[in-house]
C-alpha positions as a Markdown table, in Angstrom:
| # | Residue | x | y | z |
|---|---|---|---|---|
| 1 | Met | -8.6 | -17.3 | -0.8 |
| 2 | Thr | -6.6 | -14.4 | -0.1 |
| 3 | Ser | -3.4 | -13.3 | 0.9 |
| 4 | Phe | -4.6 | -10.2 | 3.0 |
| 5 | Asn | -3.2 | -10.2 | 6.3 |
| 6 | Gln | -4.8 | -7.5 | 8.7 |
| 7 | Ala | -1.5 | -7.8 | 11.0 |
| 8 | Thr | 0.8 | -7.3 | 7.9 |
| 9 | Leu | -1.3 | -4.3 | 6.8 |
| 10 | Asp | -1.1 | -2.8 | 10.4 |
| 11 | Ala | 2.8 | -3.4 | 10.7 |
| 12 | Leu | 3.2 | -1.5 | 7.3 |
| 13 | Lys | 1.1 | 1.4 | 8.7 |
| 14 | Ala | 2.9 | 1.4 | 11.4 |
| 15 | Glu | 6.2 | 1.4 | 9.9 |
| 16 | Ala | 4.9 | 4.3 | 7.4 |
| 17 | Thr | 4.0 | 6.6 | 10.0 |
| 18 | Asn | 7.2 | 6.2 | 11.9 |
| 19 | Thr | 8.8 | 6.6 | 8.6 |
| 20 | Tyr | 6.7 | 10.0 | 8.7 |
| 21 | Lys | 8.0 | 11.2 | 12.0 |
| 22 | Ile | 11.1 | 10.9 | 10.9 |
| 23 | Arg | 10.9 | 12.8 | 7.7 |
| 24 | Thr | 11.7 | 16.1 | 6.8 |
| 25 | Asp | 8.6 | 17.5 | 4.7 |
| 26 | Gly | 10.0 | 18.5 | 1.0 |
| 27 | Tyr | 12.4 | 17.6 | -1.3 |
| 28 | Asp | 14.5 | 14.7 | -0.6 |
| 29 | Ala | 17.1 | 13.7 | -3.1 |
| 30 | Tyr | 17.2 | 10.3 | -1.7 |
| 31 | Ala | 13.7 | 9.4 | -1.7 |
| 32 | Thr | 13.2 | 6.0 | -3.1 |
| 33 | Thr | 15.8 | 3.7 | -4.5 |
| 34 | Cys | 15.5 | 2.3 | -8.1 |
| 35 | Pro | 15.3 | -1.7 | -7.4 |
| 36 | Lys | 17.1 | -2.3 | -10.6 |
| 37 | Thr | 20.5 | -0.5 | -10.5 |
| 38 | Leu | 20.0 | 0.6 | -6.5 |
| 39 | Arg | 20.6 | 4.3 | -7.4 |
| 40 | Ala | 18.9 | 7.3 | -5.3 |
| 41 | Ile | 15.9 | 8.4 | -7.2 |
| 42 | Pro | 15.0 | 12.3 | -6.0 |
| 43 | Gly | 11.4 | 12.9 | -5.2 |
| 44 | Trp | 9.2 | 14.5 | -3.0 |
| 45 | Val | 8.5 | 13.4 | 0.2 |
| 46 | Ile | 5.5 | 14.1 | 2.9 |
| 47 | Gly | 7.3 | 14.0 | 6.8 |
| 48 | Ala | 6.5 | 15.4 | 10.0 |
| 49 | Glu | 9.0 | 17.8 | 10.5 |
| 50 | Val | 9.3 | 20.9 | 8.4 |
| 51 | Ala | 12.6 | 22.9 | 7.3 |
| 52 | Val | 12.0 | 26.7 | 7.3 |
| 53 | Val | 14.8 | 28.9 | 5.7 |
| 54 | Val | 15.1 | 32.1 | 6.8 |
| 55 | Val | 17.9 | 34.8 | 5.0 |
| 56 | Gly | 19.4 | 36.3 | 8.0 |
| 57 | Pro | 19.3 | 35.8 | 12.1 |
| 58 | Tyr | 17.3 | 38.7 | 12.4 |
| 59 | Glu | 14.8 | 37.0 | 11.1 |
| 60 | Ile | 14.8 | 33.4 | 13.1 |
| 61 | Ile | 13.2 | 34.9 | 16.3 |
| 62 | Pro | 9.9 | 36.2 | 14.5 |
| 63 | Thr | 9.8 | 33.4 | 12.2 |
| 64 | Tyr | 9.8 | 30.9 | 15.8 |
| 65 | Ile | 6.6 | 32.7 | 16.9 |
| 66 | Glu | 4.9 | 33.0 | 13.8 |
| 67 | Tyr | 5.6 | 29.4 | 13.6 |
| 68 | Ala | 4.7 | 28.3 | 17.0 |
| 69 | Ala | 1.4 | 30.7 | 17.1 |
| 70 | Lys | 0.1 | 28.2 | 14.0 |
| 71 | Gly | 0.7 | 25.0 | 16.3 |
| 72 | Phe | 4.3 | 24.2 | 15.5 |
| 73 | Thr | 6.4 | 22.9 | 18.0 |
| 74 | Tyr | 10.2 | 23.3 | 17.6 |
| 75 | His | 12.4 | 20.4 | 16.5 |
| 76 | Pro | 15.8 | 19.2 | 18.6 |
| 77 | Thr | 17.8 | 20.3 | 15.8 |
| 78 | Gly | 16.9 | 23.7 | 16.1 |
| 79 | Thr | 18.1 | 26.2 | 13.8 |
| 80 | Met | 21.0 | 25.4 | 10.7 |
| 81 | Ala | 23.1 | 27.4 | 8.7 |
| 82 | Thr | 22.7 | 26.9 | 5.2 |
| 83 | Gly | 25.1 | 29.2 | 3.3 |
| 84 | Ala | 24.3 | 32.8 | 4.1 |
| 85 | Gly | 20.8 | 31.8 | 5.7 |
| 86 | Gln | 19.3 | 30.1 | 8.2 |
| 87 | Arg | 17.1 | 26.7 | 8.5 |
| 88 | Ile | 14.6 | 26.5 | 11.4 |
| 89 | His | 12.8 | 22.8 | 12.3 |
| 90 | Phe | 9.7 | 22.0 | 13.3 |
| 91 | Tyr | 7.1 | 19.5 | 13.6 |
| 92 | Lys | 3.7 | 20.0 | 12.4 |
| 93 | Pro | 1.1 | 20.4 | 14.4 |
| 94 | Glu | -0.6 | 16.9 | 15.3 |
| 95 | Ser | -4.0 | 17.8 | 14.9 |
| 96 | Pro | -6.5 | 20.8 | 15.0 |
| 97 | Lys | -7.2 | 22.8 | 18.3 |
| 98 | Met | -10.7 | 21.9 | 19.7 |
| 99 | Val | -12.5 | 24.9 | 20.9 |
| 100 | Asp | -15.9 | 24.6 | 22.7 |
| 101 | Gly | -16.0 | 20.9 | 20.8 |
| 102 | Lys | -15.2 | 22.1 | 17.6 |
| 103 | Glu | -12.2 | 21.3 | 15.7 |
| 104 | Val | -10.2 | 25.1 | 14.4 |
| 105 | Arg | -8.2 | 24.6 | 11.7 |
| 106 | Ile | -5.7 | 27.5 | 10.9 |
| 107 | Glu | -5.8 | 27.7 | 7.0 |
| 108 | Gly | -2.4 | 26.9 | 4.9 |
| 109 | Val | -1.4 | 24.3 | 8.0 |
| 110 | Pro | -0.6 | 21.0 | 7.6 |
| 111 | Tyr | -1.3 | 18.9 | 10.1 |
| 112 | Gln | -0.2 | 15.3 | 11.4 |
| 113 | Cys | -3.4 | 13.5 | 11.8 |
| 114 | Asp | -3.9 | 14.2 | 7.8 |
| 115 | Asp | -1.1 | 13.6 | 6.3 |
| 116 | Ile | -1.0 | 9.6 | 8.2 |
| 117 | Ile | -4.4 | 9.4 | 6.9 |
| 118 | Lys | -3.3 | 10.1 | 3.8 |
| 119 | Ile | -0.2 | 7.6 | 4.2 |
| 120 | His | -2.2 | 4.7 | 6.0 |
| 121 | Asp | -4.5 | 5.3 | 2.8 |
| 122 | Glu | -1.8 | 5.0 | 0.0 |
| 123 | Val | -0.3 | 2.2 | 2.4 |
| 124 | Glu | -3.7 | 0.2 | 2.6 |
| 125 | Ala | -4.0 | 0.5 | -1.2 |
| 126 | Lys | -1.0 | -0.5 | -2.7 |
| 127 | Tyr | -1.1 | -3.7 | -0.1 |
| 128 | Arg | -4.2 | -4.2 | -1.2 |
| 129 | Ala | -3.0 | -4.5 | -4.7 |
| 130 | Glu | -0.6 | -6.5 | -4.1 |
| 131 | Cys | -2.3 | -9.0 | -2.4 |
| 132 | Ala | -5.2 | -8.7 | -5.4 |
| 133 | Ala | -2.2 | -9.5 | -7.8 |
| 134 | Thr | -1.2 | -12.3 | -5.4 |
| 135 | Asp | -4.5 | -13.9 | -5.2 |
| 136 | Lys | -5.3 | -13.8 | -9.0 |
| 137 | Ala | -1.8 | -15.2 | -9.8 |
| 138 | Ala | -2.7 | -17.8 | -7.0 |
| 139 | Ser | -6.0 | -18.5 | -8.9 |
| 140 | Glu | -4.7 | -18.6 | -12.5 |
| 141 | Ala | -2.2 | -21.6 | -11.4 |
| 142 | Glu | -4.7 | -23.6 | -9.6 |
| 143 | Glu | -7.0 | -23.0 | -12.9 |
| 144 | Ala | -4.1 | -24.0 | -14.7 |
| 145 | Arg | -3.1 | -27.2 | -12.5 |
| 146 | Ile | -6.8 | -28.3 | -12.6 |
| 147 | Tyr | -7.0 | -28.0 | -16.5 |
| 148 | Ala | -3.5 | -30.1 | -16.6 |
| 149 | Glu | -5.0 | -32.8 | -14.6 |
| 150 | Ala | -8.2 | -32.7 | -16.7 |
| 151 | Leu | -6.5 | -32.7 | -19.7 |
| 152 | Ala | -4.2 | -35.6 | -18.7 |
| 153 | Glu | -7.6 | -37.6 | -17.7 |
| 154 | Ile | -8.6 | -37.2 | -21.2 |
| 155 | Gln | -5.5 | -38.2 | -22.9 |
| 156 | Gln | -5.3 | -41.1 | -20.7 |
| 157 | Glu | -9.3 | -42.1 | -21.3 |
| 158 | Glu | -8.6 | -41.4 | -25.0 |
| 159 | Ala | -5.4 | -43.5 | -25.2 |
| 160 | Ala | -7.0 | -46.3 | -23.5 |
| 161 | Ala | -10.0 | -46.3 | -25.8 |
| 162 | Leu | -7.6 | -45.9 | -28.7 |
| 163 | Ala | -6.3 | -49.4 | -27.2 |
| 164 | Asp | -9.6 | -50.9 | -27.1 |
| 165 | Lys | -9.9 | -50.0 | -30.6 |
| 166 | Ala | -6.8 | -51.4 | -31.9 |
| 167 | Ala | -7.1 | -54.2 | -30.0 |
| 168 | Val | -10.7 | -55.5 | -31.1 |
| 169 | Arg | -9.5 | -54.4 | -34.9 |
| 170 | Ala | -6.5 | -56.8 | -34.4 |
| 171 | Ala | -9.3 | -59.4 | -33.3 |
| 172 | Gln | -11.0 | -58.9 | -36.2 |
| 173 | Ile | -8.3 | -58.7 | -38.4 |
| 174 | Glu | -6.5 | -61.8 | -37.2 |
| 175 | Ala | -10.1 | -63.9 | -37.4 |
| 176 | Arg | -10.1 | -62.7 | -41.3 |
| 177 | Ile | -6.4 | -64.3 | -41.7 |
| 178 | Ala | -8.1 | -67.5 | -40.2 |
| 179 | Glu | -10.6 | -67.4 | -42.1 |
| 180 | Lys | -9.0 | -67.4 | -45.4 |
| 181 | Ser | -6.0 | -69.7 | -44.5 |
| 182 | Gln | -7.9 | -72.7 | -44.0 |
| 183 | Thr | -6.7 | -75.0 | -45.9 |
| 184 | Lys | -9.3 | -77.3 | -47.3 |
| 185 | Pro | -8.4 | -81.1 | -48.0 |
| 186 | Ala | -6.6 | -81.9 | -50.5 |
| 187 | Thr | -9.3 | -83.5 | -53.2 |
| 188 | Lys | -6.8 | -84.8 | -56.1 |
| 189 | Arg | -4.1 | -87.4 | -55.3 |
| 190 | Thr | -1.2 | -87.1 | -56.1 |
| 191 | Ala | 0.5 | -90.1 | -58.5 |
| 192 | Lys | 3.2 | -91.9 | -57.4 |
């Protein structure tokens, strides 16, 4: 018995990929939600978008050039003012570049393909663990049902055997009583 479903796993992977594509990499104050209190739980998240903070406007263009050289692409949000500094938004490179049929990776650059593989592995491990727990609970419930049925059969058999023994014993007792209570004919006549 298995509750594993490839279509469900593929849907979970697609959902995780879509969430990854629209998420900014880094600290998120609303990363998850507590199921009991429904409060936001902060955490570190992996996303396709990277926000780079620069101190002043004079650093924007050199930072754009540096990140473009590494393979990052510009995000539609572009640059946003945050306090005294600026935040420049980029997309991580999709995958390493191919040069002469070989994959060339730039050291220190996170690639979306690596993140997606990691996310898919985590989603699959979590889904398989949930399926295993569901299967274990179902098999334990089936075992308990079979045990209860067997126990009920045994109790019925024991009750039937006990009823048969009681009937035999009652017949024996009635036979004894009948033997002892047979009246003997009177030998003496009573005077009139």
